[in-house]
N, C-alpha and C positions, 0 to 999 in steps of 0.2 A: 938641722936638727938639734934638741940642745945633748948635753951629754948624758943625761938620763935614758932621752930616748934612744938613743945610742947604745948604750949599755943594755939596755931592752933589749934591743934589736940582736945584738952581740950576743948575748946569752940566750935568747932563743936562737938561733942559729948553732949555738955548741949542744944544747941540749937536741936538735932535731937531728945534726949531725950523729951526736952519740948513739939517739935512740936508732937509726938506720944502718948503723954499723955494728949494733950488738949481737951478737951471735944468736941470739932467741927473736930476733923481730921478724916477725911476719911468718912464722912457724907454725903452722896449724897443726892438729892432732894426724901422727904418723899411721901408717897400719899397722906397727907393729909399736903396742901400747909398751908403757913402762912397767906395766901390772905382770908382764911373763905368760897372761891368757891368751891362747891363742886363739884368732878369729874362728868364728862359728860361720861353716856353710848353711846355705838356705835351708838344707833340711831338717838340720840337728835345730835349726830356731823355730823351726815349725814343730817338729820332736818336743821342744822343752816348752814351746805355747800348748800343747794339747795336754802335756803330762801337769803343767801347772791348770788348768779348765778345770780334769778333772779332781786334782787335790781340794780346788775351791768348789768344787760339787759336793764333792765327798764331804767338807765341813760343813755346807749349807744344808744336806740332810735332815738335822736335827739343830734346832737350837733354842736357849731360853734367855728370857729378858724381862725386864720392869717397864712399864710405858706410864707416866702420867697423862693424863689429859687434862687441862684445865678449861674453863670457857666463863667469860665476862660478859655480860650484857648490860647495857648503859642506855639507858632510855624511858619509856612510859611503860609501867607507872613507876617503877625504881630499877634502882642498880642491882645487878643479883651476879653472886657467882657460883659455880659449880664447880667439884674437883673429884676425880677417879682414879685411882691408883690401881694398875692390872698388871699379872704377871701371866704372861703370854708363855706358850711354847709349843714349837711348830715341828713338826715330822714331813719328810717329803711324802707324797708329789705336794699334798695340797692338805694337810688335818693342822689345823690353829686352835688352841685351846686357849681359852680367857679366864682367869680365876682373878674377882676384884679382891684386894686386900682392904682399900676404904674408900671411902666415897663420903662426899657431902655438898650440900647445897639443894635446891630444889629437885624434889623426884621429877617431875617432866621435865626440866631441864636433864637431868640423869639417862632418864629412859629415850626422849623421844630424840636426844640429840647425842649425849656422850656414847652410849651403848651403840647407838646405830653407826657413828666412826670407829668405836675401840671392835667389832666384830657384827656389825651387821645386826644388831639387837640378836643374836641369836648366839649361844654354844658360850655366853659367859654367865659361871657359877661362882656362888658366893663364898669365901673361904671359911 
């Protein structure tokens, strides 16, 4: 073994020894977290899950948003592009209203493809 090889071997042993003898080596998360929060029981966890699900459902009773639908056709007889920007408003349990903000492109692409995707071709009003 050369001097370099012996030195590397010695340093490796020193590092390994330091790792094994360090006070935190091999210590995983303990039951008593350092955050100071007590552990929850199973029933408390389930209660929190039910509470958060109710909050999420309440938040989804009504929402508003804007969607942009784009369609690019490349082929015979020519390449085409259509785009529609739609405001959507949803009220639970199943009322969804679409309002077209802007549209561009061939009418057949807008009516047969994009409006079908946006709202099943019905319930879309012009702004």
